[in-house]
C-alpha positions as CSV (number, residue, x, y, z in Angstrom):
1,M,85.9,-30.4,-100.1
2,R,86.1,-26.9,-98.4
3,L,85.7,-26.7,-94.8
4,P,84.4,-23.1,-94.1
5,A,85.6,-20.4,-91.6
6,E,83.6,-19.6,-88.7
7,W,83.2,-15.7,-89.9
8,E,81.1,-16.8,-93.3
9,K,77.7,-16.2,-93.3
10,Q,75.5,-18.6,-91.2
11,S,72.2,-19.8,-90.9
12,G,72.0,-20.4,-87.6
13,V,73.4,-21.8,-84.5
14,Q,73.0,-25.3,-82.6
15,L,72.8,-25.4,-78.5
16,T,72.4,-28.5,-76.6
17,W,70.2,-27.8,-73.8
18,P,71.5,-28.3,-70.0
19,D,68.7,-30.1,-67.8
20,T,68.9,-32.5,-64.7
21,T,70.1,-35.3,-66.9
22,T,73.1,-33.5,-67.5
23,P,76.2,-33.2,-65.0
24,W,76.3,-29.6,-64.5
25,Y,77.3,-27.9,-61.1
26,E,74.8,-25.1,-60.3
27,L,72.3,-26.0,-63.0
28,E,70.2,-22.8,-62.6
29,K,73.2,-20.3,-63.4
30,V,74.2,-22.6,-66.5
31,Q,70.6,-22.4,-67.8
32,E,70.9,-18.5,-67.1
33,C,74.0,-18.2,-69.2
34,Y,72.5,-20.6,-71.7
35,A,69.6,-18.2,-72.2
36,K,71.8,-15.1,-72.6
37,I,73.6,-17.0,-75.1
38,A,70.3,-17.9,-77.0
39,A,69.4,-14.4,-76.6
40,A,72.5,-13.2,-78.3
41,V,72.5,-15.5,-81.3
42,L,68.5,-15.0,-81.9
43,G,69.7,-11.4,-82.3
44,H,71.6,-12.2,-85.3
45,E,70.5,-15.5,-86.9
46,A,68.4,-18.5,-86.1
47,L,68.7,-20.9,-83.1
48,M,68.3,-24.6,-83.0
49,I,68.2,-26.2,-79.5
50,V,68.7,-30.0,-79.2
51,T,67.1,-31.2,-75.6
52,S,66.2,-34.1,-73.7
53,S,62.4,-32.4,-73.6
54,V,61.2,-29.9,-75.4
55,E,58.1,-28.8,-73.2
56,D,60.5,-28.5,-70.4
57,T,63.3,-26.4,-72.2
58,R,60.4,-23.9,-73.6
59,E,59.0,-23.5,-70.4
60,R,62.2,-22.8,-68.8
61,L,63.6,-20.5,-71.6
62,A,60.1,-18.6,-71.2
63,E,60.8,-18.2,-67.6
64,L,64.4,-17.1,-67.8
65,S,63.5,-14.6,-70.7
66,G,61.1,-12.8,-68.5
67,S,63.4,-13.0,-64.9
68,L,66.6,-12.0,-66.9
69,S,64.8,-9.0,-69.2
70,L,66.3,-11.1,-72.3
71,D,64.6,-10.7,-76.0
72,I,64.0,-14.5,-76.8
73,D,61.3,-15.5,-79.5
74,I,60.6,-19.2,-78.1
75,N,58.5,-19.4,-81.4
76,A,61.4,-18.6,-83.6
77,I,63.6,-21.5,-82.1
78,A,63.7,-24.8,-83.5
79,F,63.3,-27.2,-81.1
80,C,65.0,-31.2,-81.6
81,E,64.4,-33.7,-78.7
82,C,66.2,-36.4,-78.4
83,P,68.5,-38.5,-75.5
84,I,71.6,-36.7,-74.6
85,N,74.6,-37.3,-72.3
86,D,75.9,-33.9,-71.9
87,T,75.6,-30.2,-73.9
88,W,79.0,-29.5,-75.5
89,A,77.5,-29.0,-79.0
90,R,81.0,-27.9,-80.5
91,D,82.1,-31.7,-79.9
92,H,79.2,-33.6,-80.4
93,G,77.5,-31.5,-83.7
94,G,77.6,-32.3,-87.3
95,I,80.4,-30.6,-88.9
96,S,79.5,-28.7,-92.0
97,V,81.6,-29.1,-95.2
98,H,81.1,-27.7,-98.7
99,G,81.5,-29.7,-101.9
100,D,83.1,-28.5,-105.0
101,D,79.9,-28.4,-107.1
102,G,77.9,-26.9,-104.1
103,E,77.2,-30.1,-102.3
104,K,76.2,-29.6,-98.4
105,Y,78.0,-32.3,-96.5
106,L,77.2,-32.8,-92.6
107,Y,80.0,-34.8,-91.3
108,D,79.2,-37.2,-88.5
109,F,82.6,-38.2,-86.8
110,V,82.8,-40.4,-83.9
111,F,82.5,-38.5,-80.7
112,N,84.0,-40.6,-77.8
113,G,83.9,-38.2,-74.7
114,W,87.2,-36.6,-75.5
115,G,89.1,-39.5,-75.4
116,L,86.9,-42.2,-73.3
117,K,87.1,-39.8,-70.3
118,F,83.2,-39.1,-70.3
119,A,80.2,-40.9,-71.0
120,S,79.1,-40.5,-75.0
121,D,77.1,-43.0,-76.1
122,L,73.9,-40.7,-76.4
123,D,75.9,-37.7,-77.7
124,N,77.7,-39.7,-80.5
125,Q,74.0,-40.5,-82.0
126,M,73.1,-37.1,-81.5
127,T,74.2,-35.7,-85.2
128,R,72.1,-38.8,-87.1
129,K,68.8,-38.0,-84.7
130,V,69.2,-34.3,-85.3
131,F,69.9,-34.8,-89.2
132,F,66.7,-37.3,-89.7
133,S,64.4,-34.9,-87.5
134,G,64.1,-32.6,-90.4
135,M,66.1,-29.9,-89.0
136,F,68.4,-29.3,-92.2
137,E,67.6,-28.1,-95.7
138,E,66.5,-31.2,-98.0
139,D,70.1,-30.9,-100.0
140,V,72.0,-31.4,-97.0
141,M,73.6,-34.9,-96.9
142,C,74.8,-36.7,-93.6
143,V,78.2,-38.2,-93.9
144,D,79.3,-41.2,-91.8
145,M,82.9,-40.5,-91.0
146,R,83.5,-43.6,-88.6
147,P,85.7,-44.6,-87.6
148,F,87.8,-41.5,-87.3
149,V,87.2,-39.6,-84.1
150,L,87.1,-35.9,-83.7
151,E,85.7,-33.1,-82.3
152,G,84.7,-29.7,-83.6
153,G,86.9,-27.8,-80.8
154,S,90.1,-29.5,-81.8
155,I,89.7,-27.7,-85.5
156,D,89.8,-24.3,-86.9
157,S,89.6,-23.2,-90.7
158,D,90.6,-20.5,-92.3
159,G,88.4,-21.4,-95.2
160,Q,90.8,-21.6,-97.6
161,G,92.3,-24.9,-97.0
162,T,94.5,-24.2,-94.0
163,L,93.2,-25.8,-90.6
164,L,95.0,-25.0,-87.1
165,T,94.8,-27.6,-84.6
166,T,97.0,-28.9,-81.8
167,A,99.3,-32.3,-81.9
168,E,98.2,-33.3,-78.1
169,C,94.9,-33.5,-78.9
170,L,94.7,-35.4,-82.2
171,C,97.2,-37.3,-81.4
172,S,96.6,-38.7,-78.2
173,V,95.4,-42.1,-77.0
174,N,91.9,-43.3,-77.5
175,R,90.9,-41.2,-80.3
176,N,92.9,-42.3,-83.5
177,E,95.9,-44.0,-81.8
178,Y,95.8,-46.6,-84.3
179,L,96.9,-44.1,-86.9
180,S,100.2,-42.2,-87.2
181,R,100.4,-38.5,-87.3
182,E,101.2,-38.6,-90.9
183,E,98.0,-40.7,-91.2
184,I,96.0,-38.5,-89.3
185,E,97.1,-35.8,-91.3
186,G,96.0,-37.5,-94.4
187,E,92.9,-38.2,-93.1
188,L,91.9,-34.2,-92.5
189,R,93.5,-33.5,-95.9
190,Q,91.0,-35.9,-97.5
191,A,88.0,-35.1,-95.6
192,F,88.3,-31.2,-95.8
193,G,90.1,-30.7,-99.1
194,L,93.0,-29.3,-97.1
195,K,96.1,-27.8,-98.6
196,R,98.0,-27.2,-95.4
197,V,97.9,-28.4,-91.8
198,L,99.7,-26.3,-89.1
199,W,100.0,-28.3,-86.0
200,L,100.8,-26.4,-82.4
201,E,103.1,-28.4,-80.5
202,H,103.0,-26.3,-77.3
203,G,100.4,-24.9,-75.1
204,G,97.6,-26.0,-72.6
205,I,95.5,-24.5,-70.1
206,A,95.3,-25.8,-66.8
207,G,91.9,-27.3,-66.0
208,D,91.4,-28.3,-69.6
209,D,90.1,-31.8,-70.1
210,T,90.0,-32.0,-74.0
211,D,94.0,-32.4,-74.4
212,S,94.2,-28.9,-75.7
213,H,91.4,-28.1,-77.9
214,V,92.8,-25.6,-80.5
215,D,89.7,-23.5,-79.6
216,I,90.9,-22.2,-76.4
217,M,94.3,-21.6,-77.5
218,A,94.5,-19.9,-81.0
219,R,91.9,-19.2,-83.5
220,F,91.6,-17.6,-87.0
221,C,89.9,-14.5,-87.1
222,S,90.5,-13.8,-91.2
223,P,93.1,-16.1,-93.5
224,D,96.1,-13.4,-92.2
225,T,95.2,-13.1,-88.6
226,I,95.2,-15.3,-85.6
227,A,94.0,-14.6,-81.9
228,Y,95.8,-16.7,-79.4
229,T,95.9,-16.9,-75.4
230,Q,98.9,-15.0,-74.2
231,C,100.4,-15.6,-70.9
232,T,102.7,-13.0,-69.6
233,D,103.1,-14.0,-66.0
234,E,106.1,-16.2,-65.5
235,S,104.9,-17.7,-61.9
236,D,101.5,-18.9,-63.7
237,E,101.6,-22.8,-64.3
238,N,100.3,-21.9,-68.1
239,Y,103.3,-19.5,-68.8
240,A,105.8,-22.1,-70.1
241,G,103.2,-23.8,-72.7
242,L,101.4,-20.9,-73.6
243,H,105.0,-18.9,-74.3
244,A,106.3,-21.8,-76.8
245,M,103.0,-21.9,-78.0
246,E,103.1,-18.2,-78.9
247,A,107.1,-18.8,-80.2
248,Q,105.6,-21.2,-82.4
249,L,102.7,-18.7,-84.0
250,R,105.2,-16.3,-84.6
251,E,107.2,-18.8,-87.2
252,F,103.9,-19.8,-88.9
253,R,103.5,-18.3,-92.4
254,T,100.3,-17.9,-94.6
255,E,99.7,-19.8,-97.6
256,D,101.8,-16.9,-99.5
257,G,104.8,-17.0,-97.4
258,K,104.0,-14.1,-94.9
259,P,103.9,-13.8,-91.3
260,Y,100.5,-13.8,-89.6
261,R,99.2,-10.6,-87.8
262,L,98.8,-11.9,-84.3
263,I,96.4,-10.8,-81.8
264,P,97.3,-11.6,-78.4
265,L,94.2,-12.3,-75.8
266,P,95.1,-11.9,-71.9
267,L,94.9,-15.3,-70.2
268,P,91.8,-14.8,-67.7
269,E,92.8,-14.4,-64.1
270,P,92.7,-17.8,-62.1
271,L,89.0,-19.0,-61.4
272,W,88.6,-22.2,-59.3
273,L,86.4,-24.6,-58.2
274,D,86.9,-27.0,-55.1
275,G,90.6,-26.5,-55.1
276,Y,91.1,-27.1,-59.1
277,R,91.6,-24.3,-61.4
278,L,89.3,-23.8,-64.4
279,P,90.1,-23.6,-68.1
280,A,89.1,-19.9,-68.7
281,S,90.1,-18.7,-72.3
282,Y,89.1,-15.6,-74.5
283,A,89.9,-17.5,-77.3
284,N,86.6,-19.4,-76.7
285,F,84.9,-16.8,-78.6
286,L,81.9,-17.7,-81.3
287,I,81.8,-15.5,-84.6
288,I,78.3,-15.1,-85.9
289,N,76.5,-13.0,-88.5
290,G,77.5,-9.3,-87.4
291,A,78.7,-9.8,-84.3
292,V,81.6,-11.9,-81.8
293,L,80.3,-13.2,-78.5
294,V,83.2,-13.6,-76.0
295,P,83.2,-15.6,-73.0
296,G,83.6,-12.8,-69.7
297,S,85.3,-14.0,-66.9
298,G,84.0,-10.8,-64.6
299,S,87.4,-9.0,-64.6
300,P,88.8,-6.0,-66.3
301,L,90.6,-8.2,-68.5
302,D,87.1,-8.9,-70.3
303,D,87.4,-5.2,-71.8
304,I,90.8,-5.7,-72.8
305,A,89.8,-9.2,-74.6
306,A,87.0,-7.1,-76.1
307,E,88.8,-4.2,-77.6
308,R,91.8,-6.7,-79.1
309,L,89.0,-8.7,-80.8
310,Q,87.3,-5.6,-82.1
311,E,90.7,-4.9,-83.9
312,A,90.4,-8.4,-85.4
313,F,86.7,-8.0,-86.5
314,P,86.2,-4.1,-87.1
315,D,82.9,-4.6,-88.8
316,R,81.1,-6.8,-86.2
317,E,79.9,-6.0,-82.8
318,I,81.2,-7.5,-79.8
319,K,79.3,-8.9,-77.1
320,V,80.9,-10.3,-73.6
321,I,78.6,-12.7,-71.8
322,D,79.7,-13.9,-68.4
323,C,80.3,-17.6,-69.1
324,R,81.7,-18.4,-65.5
325,P,79.1,-20.8,-64.9
326,L,80.1,-22.9,-67.9
327,L,84.0,-23.3,-66.6
328,S,82.3,-25.3,-64.1
329,G,82.0,-27.9,-66.9
330,H,85.5,-27.2,-68.2
331,G,84.5,-25.4,-71.3
332,S,82.8,-22.1,-72.6
333,L,81.0,-20.5,-74.9
334,H,82.5,-21.8,-78.0
335,C,82.2,-25.3,-76.8
336,V,78.6,-25.1,-76.0
337,T,77.8,-24.1,-79.8
338,M,77.8,-25.4,-83.3
339,Q,77.2,-22.9,-86.4
340,F,76.1,-23.9,-89.6
341,P,76.8,-22.3,-93.0
342,E,74.1,-20.2,-94.9
343,G,71.5,-22.4,-96.6
344,W,72.0,-25.1,-94.1
345,L,69.4,-25.3,-91.6
346,G,65.8,-25.6,-92.7
347,P,62.9,-23.2,-92.7
348,A,61.5,-24.3,-89.4
349,Q,64.6,-22.3,-88.2
350,G,62.0,-19.0,-88.0
351,K,64.9,-16.9,-89.3
């Protein structure tokens, strides 16, 4: 087995559309943000949208395409209708894995609302419903991974057998607490054909309710490069954890024993909602064919993050999208998307 890296060639990206059935704050602004992400993805590859109402979503996207002057070809999008609880495709979407002989496995892990914090009865069924609706090529096989609980945002792969994750999330209660850490690592190694698991023991961002998903902390940009969230303000509540994480990253080594090239991303300026700090992070970027989509926070730090990610991805276009509306749901750009490798999504995708 091999868990591909996000920078490998993709067939498309999944979004799960936010509507009145989902618990979003300021839904209109959130939908505008989703439309901007949809347009950015369509500029480079195919897009699949899972929604509780295809008709309503097509109509709303057409409206937003006009009002926001976006280039969205509605007919190029593959829509899949099914009931949903929420719209975090990274965590309820299927995880793509390559077999040794070219097999294509879509792993369907248990999704239980980030450790039973939120309703997930519908989202936990989504991967199977999307698969059996014909969204994928005929040679893709859906694999039931029950009873193991795993969210896509909790892991990051270098595509060569190394996995980056956080102990706080994978070893938390209400996920796989019946397993020891060694047993959890064994499950990961077997499922993904891993050689190594790099466990981050420190770090965290205030307002996060995922138990420190790695996709807001540190991300592979290549097999020898990691971009990570850095905090330099000692008075910031995130400083101690992120500083300790930075020190641990310096101790990590590549498979051939060399230090990783580390690219620090600034911690966005604090953003608040109803007295609660929101978990903004530039590490929550999405890599697609020919581009990297970066969640903007509306400050000059957006430009700094973009410049540093351009260093990590010199051959890709860096596109900053203002994702502040998504933070009201305590997530951001990477959290609402799930990519699929080349040759996975079916011809219905349009591109």
